[in-house]
C-alpha positions, -999 to 999 in steps of 0.1 A, spaced: 20 -106 282 -17 -102 287 -42 -92 261 -46 -56 274 -8 -50 272 -7 -64 237 -37 -43 227 -19 -12 239 12 -21 221 -7 -27 188 -24 6 191 9 24 198 25 6 168 -4 15 146 -3 52 156 34 55 151 33 37 117 3 57 106 20 89 116 51 80 97 31 69 66 11 102 66 43 122 69 60 106 39 29 105 18 22 142 26 56 151 10 44 135 -23 14 157 -26 -10 127 -27 -34 114 -1 -28 81 18 -55 63 -3 -40 76 -35 -5 64 -25 -20 31 -14 -34 27 -49 0 33 -64 16 8 -39 -8 -19 -49 -4 -13 -87 34 -10 -83 36 -43 -65 10 -62 -85 10 -46 -120 -21 -36 -139 -54 -47 -123 -91 -46 -132 -110 -20 -113 -129 -46 -94 -97 -64 -84 -81 -32 -72 -112 -21 -53 -113 -55 -36 -76 -53 -27 -82 -19 -12 -113 -28 6 -134 0 -10 -163 1 -35 -157 5 -72 -175 38 -70 -150 51 -45 -121 37 -65 -134 54 -97 -131 88 -79 -95 79 -67 -84 67 -101 -99 98 -119 -77 120 -97 -46 99 -101 -52 98 -139 -56 136 -140 -23 138 -121 -6 116 -147 1 87 -122 -22 60 -136 -38 52 -169 -68 31 -178 -63 5 -205 -87 -19 -221 -84 -55 -209 -66 -77 -234 -93 -104 -236 -125 -89 -220 -137 -58 -239 -161 -50 -211 -133 -47 -185 -108 -19 -179 -74 -23 -163 -56 4 -144 -18 6 -144 10 30 -134 23 55 -159 61 63 -159 54 91 -134 34 68 -112 61 42 -114 87 68 -103 66 79 -74 59 43 -63 96 35 -64 105 65 -43 78 56 -17 88 19 -17 123 29 -10 111 47 21 92 16 32 124 -4 27 144 21 48 118 18 76 120 -20 75 157 -18 78 154 5 108 130 -20 124 152 -49 117 182 -31 133 164 -33 166 160 -71 163 184 -100 164 184 -122 132 164 -148 151 139 -122 162 136 -108 127 129 -143 114 102 -149 140 88 -114 134 84 -120 97 68 -153 103 44 -138 127 35 -110 104 28 -135 76 5 -155 99 -13 -124 111 -19 -110 77 -35 -142 65 -63 -139 91 -71 -102 86 
């Protein structure tokens, strides 16, 4: 397969995945960046604002606006850091945990659908390739 074909396939995959993600996020009433925030906190637990901003690839100023909205919605809470009084950690509330779990379940179902199209050997290679690719992005 040449680079042009692979580029087209990557674009098509991104468009389909993005469309799917927007569809399931829309049902939650949140924006994709808000849900992405819940996904990171659900997977990693409480994080400092600077850590969360870095994980999301956004500024702390942009994150502050996001977290303010999620906090008003009852999905996250700011908590003082245990050892650094100058630092604030953000974590999921019970409602945020519930929404994360529902969304994660949908991701798991999508993964199962993708795996059904692959042989066990292909699935193993696919996972290994994704792991390699994500380390260089």
